[in-house]
Gaussian input, Z-matrix of N, CA and C with variables (Angstrom, degrees):
# hf/3-21g

backbone

0 1
 N
 C     1     B1
 C     2     B2     1     A1
 N     3     B3     2     A2     1     D1
 C     4     B4     3     A3     2     D2
 C     5     B5     4     A4     3     D3
 N     6     B6     5     A5     4     D4
 C     7     B7     6     A6     5     D5
 C     8     B8     7     A7     6     D6
 N     9     B9     8     A8     7     D7
 C    10    B10     9     A9     8     D8
 C    11    B11    10    A10     9     D9
 N    12    B12    11    A11    10    D10
 C    13    B13    12    A12    11    D11
 C    14    B14    13    A13    12    D12
 N    15    B15    14    A14    13    D13
 C    16    B16    15    A15    14    D14
 C    17    B17    16    A16    15    D15
 N    18    B18    17    A17    16    D16
 C    19    B19    18    A18    17    D17
 C    20    B20    19    A19    18    D18
 N    21    B21    20    A20    19    D19
 C    22    B22    21    A21    20    D20
 C    23    B23    22    A22    21    D21
 N    24    B24    23    A23    22    D22
 C    25    B25    24    A24    23    D23
 C    26    B26    25    A25    24    D24
 N    27    B27    26    A26    25    D25
 C    28    B28    27    A27    26    D26
 C    29    B29    28    A28    27    D27
 N    30    B30    29    A29    28    D28
 C    31    B31    30    A30    29    D29
 C    32    B32    31    A31    30    D30
 N    33    B33    32    A32    31    D31
 C    34    B34    33    A33    32    D32
 C    35    B35    34    A34    33    D33
 N    36    B36    35    A35    34    D34
 C    37    B37    36    A36    35    D35
 C    38    B38    37    A37    36    D36
 N    39    B39    38    A38    37    D37
 C    40    B40    39    A39    38    D38
 C    41    B41    40    A40    39    D39
 N    42    B42    41    A41    40    D40
 C    43    B43    42    A42    41    D41
 C    44    B44    43    A43    42    D42
 N    45    B45    44    A44    43    D43
 C    46    B46    45    A45    44    D44
 C    47    B47    46    A46    45    D45
 N    48    B48    47    A47    46    D46
 C    49    B49    48    A48    47    D47
 C    50    B50    49    A49    48    D48
 N    51    B51    50    A50    49    D49
 C    52    B52    51    A51    50    D50
 C    53    B53    52    A52    51    D51
 N    54    B54    53    A53    52    D52
 C    55    B55    54    A54    53    D53
 C    56    B56    55    A55    54    D54
 N    57    B57    56    A56    55    D55
 C    58    B58    57    A57    56    D56
 C    59    B59    58    A58    57    D57
 N    60    B60    59    A59    58    D58
 C    61    B61    60    A60    59    D59
 C    62    B62    61    A61    60    D60
 N    63    B63    62    A62    61    D61
 C    64    B64    63    A63    62    D62
 C    65    B65    64    A64    63    D63
 N    66    B66    65    A65    64    D64
 C    67    B67    66    A66    65    D65
 C    68    B68    67    A67    66    D66
 N    69    B69    68    A68    67    D67
 C    70    B70    69    A69    68    D68
 C    71    B71    70    A70    69    D69
 N    72    B72    71    A71    70    D70
 C    73    B73    72    A72    71    D71
 C    74    B74    73    A73    72    D72
 N    75    B75    74    A74    73    D73
 C    76    B76    75    A75    74    D74
 C    77    B77    76    A76    75    D75
 N    78    B78    77    A77    76    D76
 C    79    B79    78    A78    77    D77
 C    80    B80    79    A79    78    D78
 N    81    B81    80    A80    79    D79
 C    82    B82    81    A81    80    D80
 C    83    B83    82    A82    81    D81
 N    84    B84    83    A83    82    D82
 C    85    B85    84    A84    83    D83
 C    86    B86    85    A85    84    D84
 N    87    B87    86    A86    85    D85
 C    88    B88    87    A87    86    D86
 C    89    B89    88    A88    87    D87
 N    90    B90    89    A89    88    D88
 C    91    B91    90    A90    89    D89
 C    92    B92    91    A91    90    D90
 N    93    B93    92    A92    91    D91
 C    94    B94    93    A93    92    D92
 C    95    B95    94    A94    93    D93
 N    96    B96    95    A95    94    D94
 C    97    B97    96    A96    95    D95
 C    98    B98    97    A97    96    D96
 N    99    B99    98    A98    97    D97
 C   100   B100    99    A99    98    D98
 C   101   B101   100   A100    99    D99
 N   102   B102   101   A101   100   D100
 C   103   B103   102   A102   101   D101
 C   104   B104   103   A103   102   D102
 N   105   B105   104   A104   103   D103
 C   106   B106   105   A105   104   D104
 C   107   B107   106   A106   105   D105
 N   108   B108   107   A107   106   D106
 C   109   B109   108   A108   107   D107
 C   110   B110   109   A109   108   D108
 N   111   B111   110   A110   109   D109
 C   112   B112   111   A111   110   D110
 C   113   B113   112   A112   111   D111
 N   114   B114   113   A113   112   D112
 C   115   B115   114   A114   113   D113
 C   116   B116   115   A115   114   D114
 N   117   B117   116   A116   115   D115
 C   118   B118   117   A117   116   D116
 C   119   B119   118   A118   117   D117
 N   120   B120   119   A119   118   D118
 C   121   B121   120   A120   119   D119
 C   122   B122   121   A121   120   D120
 N   123   B123   122   A122   121   D121
 C   124   B124   123   A123   122   D122
 C   125   B125   124   A124   123   D123
 N   126   B126   125   A125   124   D124
 C   127   B127   126   A126   125   D125
 C   128   B128   127   A127   126   D126
 N   129   B129   128   A128   127   D127
 C   130   B130   129   A129   128   D128
 C   131   B131   130   A130   129   D129
 N   132   B132   131   A131   130   D130
 C   133   B133   132   A132   131   D131
 C   134   B134   133   A133   132   D132
 N   135   B135   134   A134   133   D133
 C   136   B136   135   A135   134   D134
 C   137   B137   136   A136   135   D135
 N   138   B138   137   A137   136   D136
 C   139   B139   138   A138   137   D137
 C   140   B140   139   A139   138   D138
 N   141   B141   140   A140   139   D139
 C   142   B142   141   A141   140   D140
 C   143   B143   142   A142   141   D141
 N   144   B144   143   A143   142   D142
 C   145   B145   144   A144   143   D143
 C   146   B146   145   A145   144   D144
 N   147   B147   146   A146   145   D145
 C   148   B148   147   A147   146   D146
 C   149   B149   148   A148   147   D147
 N   150   B150   149   A149   148   D148
 C   151   B151   150   A150   149   D149
 C   152   B152   151   A151   150   D150
 N   153   B153   152   A152   151   D151
 C   154   B154   153   A153   152   D152
 C   155   B155   154   A154   153   D153
 N   156   B156   155   A155   154   D154
 C   157   B157   156   A156   155   D155
 C   158   B158   157   A157   156   D156
 N   159   B159   158   A158   157   D157
 C   160   B160   159   A159   158   D158
 C   161   B161   160   A160   159   D159
 N   162   B162   161   A161   160   D160
 C   163   B163   162   A162   161   D161
 C   164   B164   163   A163   162   D162
 N   165   B165   164   A164   163   D163
 C   166   B166   165   A165   164   D164
 C   167   B167   166   A166   165   D165
 N   168   B168   167   A167   166   D166
 C   169   B169   168   A168   167   D167
 C   170   B170   169   A169   168   D168
 N   171   B171   170   A170   169   D169
 C   172   B172   171   A171   170   D170
 C   173   B173   172   A172   171   D171
 N   174   B174   173   A173   172   D172
 C   175   B175   174   A174   173   D173
 C   176   B176   175   A175   174   D174
 N   177   B177   176   A176   175   D175
 C   178   B178   177   A177   176   D176
 C   179   B179   178   A178   177   D177
 N   180   B180   179   A179   178   D178
 C   181   B181   180   A180   179   D179
 C   182   B182   181   A181   180   D180
 N   183   B183   182   A182   181   D181
 C   184   B184   183   A183   182   D182
 C   185   B185   184   A184   183   D183
 N   186   B186   185   A185   184   D184
 C   187   B187   186   A186   185   D185
 C   188   B188   187   A187   186   D186
 N   189   B189   188   A188   187   D187
 C   190   B190   189   A189   188   D188
 C   191   B191   190   A190   189   D189
 N   192   B192   191   A191   190   D190
 C   193   B193   192   A192   191   D191
 C   194   B194   193   A193   192   D192
 N   195   B195   194   A194   193   D193
 C   196   B196   195   A195   194   D194
 C   197   B197   196   A196   195   D195
 N   198   B198   197   A197   196   D196
 C   199   B199   198   A198   197   D197
 C   200   B200   199   A199   198   D198
 N   201   B201   200   A200   199   D199
 C   202   B202   201   A201   200   D200
 C   203   B203   202   A202   201   D201
 N   204   B204   203   A203   202   D202
 C   205   B205   204   A204   203   D203
 C   206   B206   205   A205   204   D204
 N   207   B207   206   A206   205   D205
 C   208   B208   207   A207   206   D206
 C   209   B209   208   A208   207   D207
 N   210   B210   209   A209   208   D208
 C   211   B211   210   A210   209   D209
 C   212   B212   211   A211   210   D210
 N   213   B213   212   A212   211   D211
 C   214   B214   213   A213   212   D212
 C   215   B215   214   A214   213   D213
 N   216   B216   215   A215   214   D214
 C   217   B217   216   A216   215   D215
 C   218   B218   217   A217   216   D216
 N   219   B219   218   A218   217   D217
 C   220   B220   219   A219   218   D218
 C   221   B221   220   A220   219   D219
 N   222   B222   221   A221   220   D220
 C   223   B223   222   A222   221   D221
 C   224   B224   223   A223   222   D222
 N   225   B225   224   A224   223   D223
 C   226   B226   225   A225   224   D224
 C   227   B227   226   A226   225   D225
 N   228   B228   227   A227   226   D226
 C   229   B229   228   A228   227   D227
 C   230   B230   229   A229   228   D228
 N   231   B231   230   A230   229   D229
 C   232   B232   231   A231   230   D230
 C   233   B233   232   A232   231   D231
 N   234   B234   233   A233   232   D232
 C   235   B235   234   A234   233   D233
 C   236   B236   235   A235   234   D234
 N   237   B237   236   A236   235   D235
 C   238   B238   237   A237   236   D236
 C   239   B239   238   A238   237   D237
 N   240   B240   239   A239   238   D238
 C   241   B241   240   A240   239   D239
 C   242   B242   241   A241   240   D240
 N   243   B243   242   A242   241   D241
 C   244   B244   243   A243   242   D242
 C   245   B245   244   A244   243   D243
 N   246   B246   245   A245   244   D244
 C   247   B247   246   A246   245   D245
 C   248   B248   247   A247   246   D246
 N   249   B249   248   A248   247   D247
 C   250   B250   249   A249   248   D248
 C   251   B251   250   A250   249   D249
 N   252   B252   251   A251   250   D250
 C   253   B253   252   A252   251   D251
 C   254   B254   253   A253   252   D252
 N   255   B255   254   A254   253   D253
 C   256   B256   255   A255   254   D254
 C   257   B257   256   A256   255   D255

   B1=1.4628
   B2=1.5221
   B3=1.3353
   B4=1.4835
   B5=1.5319
   B6=1.3209
   B7=1.4983
   B8=1.5854
   B9=1.3657
   B10=1.4401
   B11=1.5030
   B12=1.3139
   B13=1.4374
   B14=1.5362
   B15=1.2852
   B16=1.4473
   B17=1.4878
   B18=1.3314
   B19=1.4032
   B20=1.5707
   B21=1.2688
   B22=1.4343
   B23=1.5369
   B24=1.2851
   B25=1.4424
   B26=1.5634
   B27=1.3307
   B28=1.4621
   B29=1.5326
   B30=1.3148
   B31=1.4585
   B32=1.5611
   B33=1.2834
   B34=1.4202
   B35=1.5324
   B36=1.2623
   B37=1.4706
   B38=1.5228
   B39=1.2971
   B40=1.4563
   B41=1.4947
   B42=1.2619
   B43=1.4981
   B44=1.4918
   B45=1.3812
   B46=1.4530
   B47=1.5782
   B48=1.2892
   B49=1.4939
   B50=1.5290
   B51=1.3067
   B52=1.4477
   B53=1.5403
   B54=1.3011
   B55=1.4952
   B56=1.5385
   B57=1.2842
   B58=1.4680
   B59=1.5948
   B60=1.3246
   B61=1.4763
   B62=1.4921
   B63=1.2844
   B64=1.4880
   B65=1.5435
   B66=1.3291
   B67=1.5011
   B68=1.5331
   B69=1.2767
   B70=1.4742
   B71=1.4996
   B72=1.4281
   B73=1.3805
   B74=1.5909
   B75=1.2688
   B76=1.5170
   B77=1.4994
   B78=1.2922
   B79=1.4581
   B80=1.6321
   B81=1.2883
   B82=1.4833
   B83=1.5416
   B84=1.3723
   B85=1.4486
   B86=1.4942
   B87=1.3076
   B88=1.4224
   B89=1.5699
   B90=1.3227
   B91=1.4352
   B92=1.5769
   B93=1.3188
   B94=1.4613
   B95=1.4808
   B96=1.3394
   B97=1.4549
   B98=1.5019
   B99=1.2962
   B100=1.4470
   B101=1.4981
   B102=1.3372
   B103=1.4047
   B104=1.4380
   B105=1.3657
   B106=1.4740
   B107=1.4548
   B108=1.3455
   B109=1.4068
   B110=1.5266
   B111=1.3446
   B112=1.4279
   B113=1.5124
   B114=1.3375
   B115=1.4318
   B116=1.5332
   B117=1.2962
   B118=1.4356
   B119=1.5107
   B120=1.3759
   B121=1.4245
   B122=1.5175
   B123=1.3669
   B124=1.4907
   B125=1.5300
   B126=1.2691
   B127=1.4472
   B128=1.4899
   B129=1.2569
   B130=1.5334
   B131=1.5434
   B132=1.3581
   B133=1.3952
   B134=1.5498
   B135=1.3533
   B136=1.4428
   B137=1.5317
   B138=1.3606
   B139=1.4365
   B140=1.4799
   B141=1.3529
   B142=1.4503
   B143=1.5476
   B144=1.2970
   B145=1.5186
   B146=1.5612
   B147=1.2997
   B148=1.4295
   B149=1.5308
   B150=1.3422
   B151=1.5299
   B152=1.5209
   B153=1.3515
   B154=1.4868
   B155=1.4429
   B156=1.2679
   B157=1.5715
   B158=1.5013
   B159=1.2845
   B160=1.4775
   B161=1.5080
   B162=1.3153
   B163=1.4410
   B164=1.5596
   B165=1.3123
   B166=1.5114
   B167=1.5282
   B168=1.3261
   B169=1.4537
   B170=1.5485
   B171=1.3538
   B172=1.4423
   B173=1.5245
   B174=1.3318
   B175=1.5146
   B176=1.5283
   B177=1.2750
   B178=1.5023
   B179=1.4935
   B180=1.2921
   B181=1.4576
   B182=1.5615
   B183=1.3647
   B184=1.5087
   B185=1.5245
   B186=1.3488
   B187=1.4526
   B188=1.5368
   B189=1.3426
   B190=1.3789
   B191=1.6045
   B192=1.3267
   B193=1.4632
   B194=1.5329
   B195=1.2798
   B196=1.4347
   B197=1.5507
   B198=1.3206
   B199=1.4348
   B200=1.5639
   B201=1.3115
   B202=1.4560
   B203=1.4361
   B204=1.3784
   B205=1.3873
   B206=1.4946
   B207=1.3463
   B208=1.4917
   B209=1.5720
   B210=1.2644
   B211=1.4581
   B212=1.5319
   B213=1.3225
   B214=1.4684
   B215=1.5665
   B216=1.2573
   B217=1.4510
   B218=1.5447
   B219=1.2861
   B220=1.5196
   B221=1.5705
   B222=1.3208
   B223=1.4675
   B224=1.5181
   B225=1.3954
   B226=1.5318
   B227=1.5034
   B228=1.3542
   B229=1.4916
   B230=1.5539
   B231=1.3298
   B232=1.4613
   B233=1.5276
   B234=1.3513
   B235=1.3863
   B236=1.4876
   B237=1.3564
   B238=1.5062
   B239=1.5572
   B240=1.3328
   B241=1.4674
   B242=1.4715
   B243=1.3084
   B244=1.4620
   B245=1.5262
   B246=1.2911
   B247=1.4943
   B248=1.5615
   B249=1.3234
   B250=1.4814
   B251=1.5353
   B252=1.3751
   B253=1.4454
   B254=1.4666
   B255=1.3271
   B256=1.4720
   B257=1.5676
   A1=109.20
   A2=121.59
   A3=122.98
   A4=111.95
   A5=115.83
   A6=117.73
   A7=108.28
   A8=110.92
   A9=118.07
   A10=107.69
   A11=116.11
   A12=119.62
   A13=114.72
   A14=114.72
   A15=120.75
   A16=110.13
   A17=124.23
   A18=126.53
   A19=106.36
   A20=115.68
   A21=122.13
   A22=110.24
   A23=118.35
   A24=124.82
   A25=109.17
   A26=114.29
   A27=121.78
   A28=112.65
   A29=117.06
   A30=117.97
   A31=108.97
   A32=115.26
   A33=119.99
   A34=111.53
   A35=116.44
   A36=122.87
   A37=110.31
   A38=115.14
   A39=120.26
   A40=109.44
   A41=118.32
   A42=120.98
   A43=111.21
   A44=113.93
   A45=121.82
   A46=108.34
   A47=117.89
   A48=121.95
   A49=110.35
   A50=116.98
   A51=120.96
   A52=108.30
   A53=116.94
   A54=121.51
   A55=108.10
   A56=118.72
   A57=121.47
   A58=108.27
   A59=115.75
   A60=114.93
   A61=110.64
   A62=116.89
   A63=121.91
   A64=107.03
   A65=118.12
   A66=119.16
   A67=109.31
   A68=116.92
   A69=120.70
   A70=114.20
   A71=118.00
   A72=122.95
   A73=107.24
   A74=114.75
   A75=118.00
   A76=111.50
   A77=119.59
   A78=124.49
   A79=107.57
   A80=115.38
   A81=120.72
   A82=109.11
   A83=117.90
   A84=121.45
   A85=112.12
   A86=117.56
   A87=127.02
   A88=112.47
   A89=114.55
   A90=120.38
   A91=110.09
   A92=118.12
   A93=122.95
   A94=112.17
   A95=117.03
   A96=123.54
   A97=114.18
   A98=117.92
   A99=122.19
   A100=113.82
   A101=118.23
   A102=126.10
   A103=113.00
   A104=115.95
   A105=123.89
   A106=115.87
   A107=121.10
   A108=125.23
   A109=110.05
   A110=114.83
   A111=117.70
   A112=114.64
   A113=117.82
   A114=122.78
   A115=108.04
   A116=120.29
   A117=122.52
   A118=109.41
   A119=119.17
   A120=119.72
   A121=110.12
   A122=119.04
   A123=119.71
   A124=109.02
   A125=120.02
   A126=122.33
   A127=109.50
   A128=118.20
   A129=123.06
   A130=108.85
   A131=114.88
   A132=121.27
   A133=111.70
   A134=116.38
   A135=122.78
   A136=109.48
   A137=119.19
   A138=122.53
   A139=109.93
   A140=116.85
   A141=121.88
   A142=113.86
   A143=111.32
   A144=119.78
   A145=110.02
   A146=114.46
   A147=119.03
   A148=113.32
   A149=113.30
   A150=117.55
   A151=107.31
   A152=114.89
   A153=120.80
   A154=108.47
   A155=113.94
   A156=120.53
   A157=108.35
   A158=116.44
   A159=123.53
   A160=110.41
   A161=114.22
   A162=120.44
   A163=112.37
   A164=117.04
   A165=119.76
   A166=111.13
   A167=120.90
   A168=125.57
   A169=112.78
   A170=116.02
   A171=117.00
   A172=112.06
   A173=116.34
   A174=119.02
   A175=108.57
   A176=115.12
   A177=121.85
   A178=105.23
   A179=115.93
   A180=122.67
   A181=106.10
   A182=113.03
   A183=119.53
   A184=109.20
   A185=117.43
   A186=121.52
   A187=106.18
   A188=116.89
   A189=122.65
   A190=115.05
   A191=115.65
   A192=120.28
   A193=111.23
   A194=120.45
   A195=122.11
   A196=115.23
   A197=114.88
   A198=119.13
   A199=113.35
   A200=113.72
   A201=119.98
   A202=113.20
   A203=118.36
   A204=124.57
   A205=111.88
   A206=118.08
   A207=122.48
   A208=108.13
   A209=118.01
   A210=121.19
   A211=109.05
   A212=116.70
   A213=120.66
   A214=110.37
   A215=120.66
   A216=123.58
   A217=109.73
   A218=118.27
   A219=122.80
   A220=107.13
   A221=115.43
   A222=120.41
   A223=113.47
   A224=111.67
   A225=117.59
   A226=104.93
   A227=118.88
   A228=121.00
   A229=108.52
   A230=117.64
   A231=121.58
   A232=111.24
   A233=119.80
   A234=120.24
   A235=114.23
   A236=119.12
   A237=123.05
   A238=111.58
   A239=117.87
   A240=117.02
   A241=110.07
   A242=117.88
   A243=126.99
   A244=110.01
   A245=119.28
   A246=120.06
   A247=111.48
   A248=114.19
   A249=118.46
   A250=116.34
   A251=118.38
   A252=120.27
   A253=109.09
   A254=114.96
   A255=120.68
   A256=108.48
   D1=127.99
   D2=-179.43
   D3=-64.59
   D4=149.33
   D5=179.92
   D6=-65.23
   D7=154.49
   D8=176.57
   D9=-78.55
   D10=113.10
   D11=179.95
   D12=-105.73
   D13=17.11
   D14=177.42
   D15=84.00
   D16=4.80
   D17=179.89
   D18=-92.59
   D19=140.34
   D20=175.91
   D21=-53.05
   D22=134.21
   D23=178.67
   D24=-74.42
   D25=133.31
   D26=176.50
   D27=48.78
   D28=61.76
   D29=-179.38
   D30=-73.31
   D31=148.71
   D32=178.71
   D33=-106.28
   D34=118.05
   D35=179.74
   D36=-118.51
   D37=148.76
   D38=166.46
   D39=-71.05
   D40=163.97
   D41=175.73
   D42=-56.56
   D43=-39.62
   D44=-176.48
   D45=-68.80
   D46=-47.79
   D47=176.98
   D48=-56.49
   D49=-44.44
   D50=-176.47
   D51=-66.64
   D52=-43.08
   D53=179.08
   D54=-59.70
   D55=-48.85
   D56=-177.62
   D57=-63.42
   D58=-38.61
   D59=177.35
   D60=-61.55
   D61=-42.86
   D62=179.98
   D63=-61.81
   D64=-40.43
   D65=-179.44
   D66=-63.12
   D67=-48.27
   D68=-178.91
   D69=-64.42
   D70=-28.46
   D71=176.44
   D72=-70.42
   D73=-49.15
   D74=179.09
   D75=-64.49
   D76=-37.09
   D77=-179.96
   D78=-62.69
   D79=-47.49
   D80=-179.72
   D81=-61.91
   D82=-41.91
   D83=178.86
   D84=-62.94
   D85=-42.37
   D86=176.62
   D87=-60.20
   D88=-43.96
   D89=-178.34
   D90=-72.43
   D91=-38.90
   D92=174.94
   D93=-60.85
   D94=-33.39
   D95=-179.12
   D96=-81.79
   D97=4.64
   D98=179.88
   D99=76.29
   D100=21.03
   D101=179.04
   D102=51.91
   D103=38.13
   D104=-178.26
   D105=-96.88
   D106=-28.37
   D107=-172.45
   D108=-76.75
   D109=115.01
   D110=-177.00
   D111=-66.17
   D112=-35.21
   D113=-177.29
   D114=-69.71
   D115=-37.46
   D116=179.20
   D117=-72.90
   D118=-34.43
   D119=175.72
   D120=-63.75
   D121=-43.23
   D122=-179.74
   D123=-65.84
   D124=-40.58
   D125=178.51
   D126=-62.42
   D127=-47.00
   D128=-177.30
   D129=-60.12
   D130=-41.74
   D131=179.27
   D132=-64.15
   D133=-46.97
   D134=-176.07
   D135=-63.55
   D136=-33.32
   D137=179.38
   D138=-70.56
   D139=-30.24
   D140=174.04
   D141=83.88
   D142=103.83
   D143=175.77
   D144=-66.01
   D145=-18.36
   D146=-179.05
   D147=-111.11
   D148=27.76
   D149=-175.67
   D150=-58.58
   D151=143.07
   D152=175.12
   D153=-124.08
   D154=153.13
   D155=-178.14
   D156=-91.70
   D157=133.29
   D158=171.45
   D159=-84.67
   D160=169.89
   D161=-176.46
   D162=-60.88
   D163=-29.17
   D164=179.25
   D165=-85.92
   D166=4.28
   D167=174.63
   D168=89.84
   D169=-4.92
   D170=173.56
   D171=-76.37
   D172=163.44
   D173=179.81
   D174=-102.50
   D175=149.49
   D176=165.19
   D177=-101.22
   D178=118.13
   D179=-176.51
   D180=-110.29
   D181=170.61
   D182=177.22
   D183=-60.00
   D184=-42.13
   D185=175.29
   D186=-99.41
   D187=116.34
   D188=-176.49
   D189=-56.85
   D190=-24.06
   D191=179.58
   D192=-81.45
   D193=-18.67
   D194=-173.20
   D195=-53.91
   D196=-43.87
   D197=179.93
   D198=-67.62
   D199=-39.14
   D200=173.87
   D201=-62.40
   D202=-44.56
   D203=176.07
   D204=-60.39
   D205=-38.70
   D206=178.11
   D207=-63.21
   D208=-44.48
   D209=-177.42
   D210=-62.13
   D211=-43.18
   D212=178.30
   D213=-67.57
   D214=-34.41
   D215=173.81
   D216=-63.42
   D217=-43.51
   D218=177.70
   D219=-58.87
   D220=-48.96
   D221=-179.66
   D222=-57.41
   D223=-39.57
   D224=-177.34
   D225=-70.16
   D226=-43.35
   D227=-174.40
   D228=-62.98
   D229=-39.52
   D230=-179.98
   D231=-70.00
   D232=-38.35
   D233=-176.52
   D234=-87.01
   D235=-32.97
   D236=-172.99
   D237=-103.48
   D238=-24.61
   D239=-175.83
   D240=76.06
   D241=-153.30
   D242=-175.53
   D243=-67.21
   D244=138.24
   D245=176.03
   D246=-59.53
   D247=141.30
   D248=-178.92
   D249=81.86
   D250=-5.27
   D251=177.55
   D252=-98.95
   D253=146.76
   D254=-179.53
   D255=-94.72

């Protein structure tokens, strides 16, 4: 059982909220690293700092494939669980 780190257990997020949380996590990582990592810079840009929500709840990102990739990642997480675990 993971340690209690003060975070709510089993939080429920919409896909959009989870995507934005991921964006802010990557943004903070990029800023802590002095904005030097080119790969993180490209990822951050593709996710789109100016992402806007469409009527169906999906996001429009700088890279049109980013939202679709995110949905596929959610499906993989749900079906496969943690990487490296059987």
